C-alpha positions in Angstrom: 18.1 -8.4 -25.8 16.9 -8.4 -29.4 18.3 -5.7 -31.7 15.8 -3.9 -33.8 15.8 -0.9 -36.1 13.6 1.0 -33.7 15.7 3.3 -31.4 15.3 2.4 -27.8 15.9 4.7 -24.8 16.7 3.6 -21.2 16.2 5.4 -17.9 19.3 5.9 -15.8 19.5 3.7 -12.6 21.7 3.5 -9.5 22.6 0.3 -7.6 20.6 0.2 -4.3 23.7 -1.0 -2.4 25.6 2.2 -3.6 22.7 4.4 -2.4 22.7 2.7 1.0 26.5 3.3 1.4 26.0 7.0 1.1 25.8 9.3 4.1 22.6 11.1 4.9 23.5 14.3 3.1 24.5 12.7 -0.1 21.6 10.3 -0.1 19.2 13.1 0.6 20.7 15.1 -2.4 19.8 12.1 -4.7 16.5 10.7 -3.4 13.5 12.2 -1.8 11.1 10.4 0.5 8.2 11.6 2.6 9.9 10.2 5.7 13.3 11.7 4.9 16.6 9.7 4.5 15.5 7.2 7.2 12.4 6.3 5.2 14.4 6.2 2.0 16.9 3.7 3.6 14.0 1.6 4.9 12.4 1.4 1.4 15.8 0.7 -0.3 16.4 -2.2 2.1 12.9 -3.5 1.3 13.7 -3.3 -2.4 16.8 -5.5 -1.9 14.7 -8.0 0.1 12.4 -8.2 -2.9 15.3 -8.7 -5.3 15.4 -5.2 -6.7 19.1 -4.4 -7.2 18.8 -0.9 -8.7 16.6 2.2 -8.4 15.5 3.8 -11.7 16.0 7.6 -11.5 12.6 8.3 -13.1 9.5 7.1 -11.2 7.4 7.3 -14.4 9.3 4.3 -15.9 6.7 1.7 -16.7 8.9 -1.1 -18.2 11.2 -2.6 -15.7 13.4 -5.7 -15.5 13.1 -8.1 -12.5 16.2 -6.4 -10.9 14.4 -3.0 -11.0 16.3 -1.6 -14.0 14.7 0.0 -17.0 14.0 -2.5 -19.7 13.9 0.2 -22.4 11.3 2.2 -24.3 11.0 2.4 -28.0 11.4 6.0 -29.2 7.9 6.0 -30.7 6.5 5.7 -27.1 9.1 7.8 -25.3 8.4 11.5 -24.7 11.1 13.9 -25.7 13.1 15.3 -22.8 
Protein backbone atom coordinates (compact mmCIF):
# COMPACT_ATOMS: atom_id res chain seq x y z
CA UNK A 1 0.00 0.00 0.00
CA UNK A 2 1.36 3.40 -0.96
CA UNK A 3 0.85 6.25 1.49
CA UNK A 4 -0.46 9.49 0.02
CA UNK A 5 -1.68 12.81 1.36
CA UNK A 6 -5.21 11.97 0.17
CA UNK A 7 -7.33 10.54 2.99
CA UNK A 8 -8.61 7.06 2.25
CA UNK A 9 -11.63 5.29 3.72
CA UNK A 10 -12.26 1.54 3.86
CA UNK A 11 -15.46 -0.46 4.17
CA UNK A 12 -15.71 -2.79 7.14
CA UNK A 13 -15.51 -6.48 6.34
CA UNK A 14 -16.07 -9.78 8.18
CA UNK A 15 -14.15 -13.03 7.59
CA UNK A 16 -16.37 -15.51 5.72
CA UNK A 17 -15.26 -18.39 7.97
CA UNK A 18 -16.45 -16.44 11.02
CA UNK A 19 -19.85 -15.86 9.40
CA UNK A 20 -20.14 -19.56 8.58
CA UNK A 21 -19.42 -20.45 12.21
CA UNK A 22 -22.42 -18.47 13.47
CA UNK A 23 -25.77 -20.05 14.23
CA UNK A 24 -28.78 -19.27 12.07
CA UNK A 25 -30.12 -16.46 14.28
CA UNK A 26 -26.82 -14.62 14.56
CA UNK A 27 -26.02 -15.03 10.85
CA UNK A 28 -29.53 -13.84 9.94
CA UNK A 29 -29.04 -10.76 12.12
CA UNK A 30 -25.89 -9.86 10.15
CA UNK A 31 -26.63 -10.79 6.53
CA UNK A 32 -29.76 -10.85 4.41
CA UNK A 33 -30.31 -13.16 1.48
CA UNK A 34 -33.41 -13.81 -0.67
CA UNK A 35 -33.16 -17.53 0.23
CA UNK A 36 -32.63 -16.94 3.96
CA UNK A 37 -29.70 -18.21 5.99
CA UNK A 38 -29.40 -21.41 3.93
CA UNK A 39 -28.94 -19.33 0.79
CA UNK A 40 -26.49 -17.07 2.59
CA UNK A 41 -24.42 -20.06 3.75
CA UNK A 42 -24.38 -21.48 0.22
CA UNK A 43 -23.20 -18.17 -1.21
CA UNK A 44 -20.57 -17.73 1.52
CA UNK A 45 -19.19 -21.21 0.77
CA UNK A 46 -19.06 -20.32 -2.94
CA UNK A 47 -17.13 -17.18 -2.03
CA UNK A 48 -14.52 -19.28 -0.21
CA UNK A 49 -14.25 -21.61 -3.21
CA UNK A 50 -13.49 -18.56 -5.36
CA UNK A 51 -10.78 -17.35 -2.94
CA UNK A 52 -12.85 -14.62 -1.30
CA UNK A 53 -11.89 -14.68 2.38
CA UNK A 54 -14.00 -11.76 3.60
CA UNK A 55 -17.41 -10.19 3.03
CA UNK A 56 -17.52 -6.40 2.75
CA UNK A 57 -20.41 -5.00 4.80
CA UNK A 58 -21.45 -2.54 2.09
CA UNK A 59 -22.56 -4.02 -1.23
CA UNK A 60 -21.90 -0.68 -2.96
CA UNK A 61 -18.12 -1.13 -2.53
CA UNK A 62 -16.63 -1.01 -6.04
CA UNK A 63 -12.93 -1.35 -5.21
CA UNK A 64 -12.04 -4.76 -3.80
CA UNK A 65 -8.89 -6.76 -3.20
CA UNK A 66 -8.64 -10.34 -4.53
CA UNK A 67 -9.59 -11.66 -1.05
CA UNK A 68 -12.85 -9.69 -1.18
CA UNK A 69 -11.84 -6.92 1.23
CA UNK A 70 -12.23 -3.24 0.43
CA UNK A 71 -9.13 -1.81 -1.26
CA UNK A 72 -9.98 1.72 -0.15
CA UNK A 73 -11.62 4.83 -1.55
CA UNK A 74 -10.10 8.28 -1.70
CA UNK A 75 -12.15 10.80 0.27
CA UNK A 76 -12.69 12.83 -2.87
CA UNK A 77 -14.76 9.92 -4.31
CA UNK A 78 -16.38 8.69 -1.10
CA UNK A 79 -19.86 9.86 -0.12
CA UNK A 80 -20.25 11.26 3.37
CA UNK A 81 -22.00 8.85 5.71
